N, C-alpha and C positions, 0 to 999 in steps of 0.2 A: 704295774705300776702305778702307784696312789696320785688319783689324778690332782687331790688335792697338793699334793708337791708341785706339780708339773705346774699348775694356776698360781704359785706362790712364785712372789718375786724376792731378790736378796734382800731389799728394805721391809720384809712382813718379818726377816729376824731379827732378834733381840741386839741393840749395838750396831746397826747396818742403817745409815742413812742416805738422803737422796746425794748425797756430794760422795761419800763413802763408795754407792753402789755405781758411781759414774765412773769413778777411778777405776773400780773393781772391772767394768765394761769394756773401758777402753785397754786393759789388759788380757780381754779374751775370758773374762771370768762373767757369764750371762745368767748362771741358772744355780740354784742350790745346789745342782748335783754338781757344777764345775768347781763351784767354791770348796763342797766337801770331797773333791780330787785334787784340790791345790794342793802346792806345797808352802809350808810359814816363809821362805825366805823368798818366793816370788811373788805373796802376798805383802810381804812387807815394802818390795820394791814396787808394787801398784798403787799401793794406799798409804804408805810411811806407816811411821809411829813403830812402838816397840815389837819385838818378835812374839812376845807373850800376849798381846793384845793379837795378833795374827792368826796363833795357835787356837786362840778362843773363840774366834769366829768360824775357824775350820771344823773346832768340836762342836759347836753349835749345827752348823749344818750337819755335821754327819750324826749326830741326836736327833735330828729333824727325819733323817730316811730312817734311822732306827724306829724311831715310833711309826713311822706308814709302811714299816715292815719291809722295807728295801735292803734295809743292811743288818746283819745279826746283831741282839744286842752286847753286851759288852762281855757280860759272864753268863754263859747256857752250861746246861750239863752235857755229857759225851753224849749221851741218848740221843738229845735233842741235833747233838752236832753231825751225828750219824745218820738220823733220818735225812735230814739234807744234804749231807752226801751222794744218801741212795738216790733224791730225787734230780741229783746234777745232770743237768742235760749235755752229752758229746755228739761232736760230729764225725761221721764216717770219715777217712780218710781215703777209699776208696779201694783199700786192699785190707783182706781179712787178715791177713799175716800182721800189717800194721796195726790194725784194729786191735787183734790180740795182745801185741806187744803193750798196747796203750791201755789196756783192759777196757774196751770200748771204742776210744778213738777221741780227737781233741776234745777235750775240757773246758767248761765256763767257768769264769770267775780265777781262771789260772792263765799263765804266761808259759806256755811251752816254746822251747828253743832249740830251731836243728841246726847243725853245724858239721861242714863238712868242706872237702877240696872242691875245687870246680868240678861241674859235671857230675856231683855226686846224687843230684835230684832233690836239692831245696827248693829252688825257682818252681820244679815240676809239682812238688806237693804246696807248695802255696797256690798257683793255678787251679789244682785241683780241689782244695779246699773251698776257693772260692767259687766252685761250683757244686760242690755238696753241700756247700753250708747253706744253699737255697733249698734243699729238700725239705718237705715237711719232717718233725721231729720225729714221728711214725716210723718214717723211712731211712731213719738217720741222720737227718739233716739237723740245722737248727729253725728252720723255719723263719731266715731274716736274709739281708742282703748283707753285701762285703763291702770293707773298704780294705783298697791296696794301696802302702806306700810305698813307692820305688827308688832306691838311691843307688841302685848300679845299672841303671838301663836294662833289666830284666824282663819286663813287662810287657807282654805280647798280647793283645785282643783276640787274634788270628788263633793262638794256642788255646784261647779261653773258649773260641768258638767250635773248635775241633773237640775238645772234650765233651761242651756240652749235647755236642750231635753225635759223639761216640757213646754216649750215655741213654740217648732217647731224646732229650730235653728241647725245649724252643730255646736256640741259642741267641735270639734276637732279644727275647727277655730277660736273657739271665746275663749277657751283657748288660742290660739297661739295670740290671739288679748291681751292677760293682761300682764303686765308687772311687777313681784312679787319681792318686797326686802324686806326680813327679818331684821329688827333692833333690837340689842344686851342692848344697853345704848343710855343714851340720847346724850353723845356727837356725835356718829354715825350718830343718828338724826338730829341732826345739820350739819352735815356734807353733808347727803343725800338731806336735803332740799336746799343747797346751789348749789349741781350740777344737781337739776331737771332740770334746761331748757333744757341741751343737750340731755336730754331722753325725754323730749317733743317735741321738736323740728323734731329729729330723727325719731320717731315711731310715729307721729300722734296722741298723747295723748290728748283727750278732756274731760277725768275725769281723777281726783288725789283723790285718797283715803288714810285718815291716820286714823289707827283703832289701837291703842286708841292715842289722842293727848299728853295725863299727864302721862300715867302711868309709864313710864319709870321715869321720874321725880318726881314723889311721892315716887317713891322705893327708889330711891337714895339719895334726897335732904330731911334729916328727922330731924325736930325738928324746932325751929323757929328760931335758929341762921341761919338757910341756906333758908329761907324764900326769902328774897330778892333777892338774888342770883338766884334763882329757876327762882321767876315768870319774872326777867330781862332775863333768857335765852329763857322763854318761850313766852314772849314777841318780842323777835327777829325771833322766827321761825314763830309763825302766820301774824305778819305783813309781811314776807317774802312770805308767803304762799296766803296772798290779793293781794300783787305786782303781782305772778304769774298767778293767777287767773287774774287779767285784762291784764297783757301784753302779755301774751298767748293764752286768751280769751277761758278758760277749766272753768270746775267746778270744785270748791274744794270740799270735803265732808271727816270730821273729827268726831271721836266719841269721847267723853268725860264722865269718871267717874263720880259718886254722892259721896257725904259727906250727913251726917246725921248732925243737929243740935238740940241737947239735950235740947236747951232753948226754941225751939217751943213749944209751949202750945196751938195752933189751926194751923190746916191746915197741908201740908203735908212736915215734918221735912226736905226733903230729898233735897238738893242744888247741883248743878253742879259744879265740883271740877275744882282750876286753879283759883278762884277768878274773880276781875274783867278785869284782862287782856286779859283772853278769852273770857269773857261775852261783853266785849266792841269792841271785834276784830270780833266776827262772825255778818257776815250780817243777817241770820236767825238763830235759836235758836228753836227747837223741843227738848219735853220732852217725852220719851216713858216710859210706865208703863204695865205692867202686868197687864192683866182683864181677868182670867180664861184661857179659849182656846187662847183668841184675844189678842190683843193689845191695849191699846191706844196713840193716838201721839195729844199733846198740843201743839200749838203754842206760845212760852212763849215771843218771844223777833223777832219784824220784823222792817224795815224803813216802810214797806207799806202792810203787812196783819192785820188785825183786829184778836183780840184775838178768837183761833176756837180750836175745839176739834172734834177727827172724831176714827173710828176703823179700824183694819185691820187683819190679818192674814198671817200666817206664814203659807206656802204648797209647797208642794213638786217644783213646779215652782217660788218659793221666797215670796216676798212679793203678796199680793192680797186681793181682799174684803173679807169681811166674806158674809158666805152664806145668802140667803134673809131671811131665817126661824129665823136664828140666828139674824139679824138683826133686827127683828122685836120683837122678844122677848125680 
């Protein structure tokens, strides 16, 4: 990352004065990268004025990142885009089967969604990724730390310790490199996502996990009358996560719950919660399902992956491939 951008303050940007910077800081926007990842409406709420001015300030911040090489230019050739894609960092899941399904692992600058019923392995994947992301890049990791946001009470540090020890890693160091936040309501989740930038930069975070993205909204927004408000708030969160993934070059993983469709006479009646808002925002969408003692992962939606399915197991060292004999059976 360009040191000059890190050294610059918001006042160094055209159109941002001392008073405007103070208002931004009060709203949790403390750096050029924070401003580039902000949403126009939240910036209007912070500094006042017209939406056009807020959009212009965000554009100025994004241009500064483009000039520094952090963000891609607005128009590039497909060959340059391909070159950048080939240099993308991917994080191993711990299972070669799952890695193959994902063409190498969890990708940076993307939002990967795992959805499924309870016990399908969503949180186990999240815990495993928090450990494997700390591995050096040449060993399949991201060479950085992890940030875990828990909305369902599923975070277990003792499980992280077990996974680290099962993989021959220093569990104490692994735990020190994972930042944990317990979120209690949907408003708290919105507030946390707005202030993620400073934690990512300060702690060299390369993996962001939210387990789960929708549980709090489902509990608080009940009935059809609140659906529009719920979807609008979810839309703001997932779009902010996409911007954070791109601007900070990190991998973002979210888990999602499921709901049943009683009118489905054929096929699996289970579908992910959150509707089109989450569906359109997720770069990759993987459906997890219990299959006896093992788990099945299905690539449901991806801009580059074909439809595929594979199996994996939950072990002491986290996510792993099933034993050869079981696979044969």
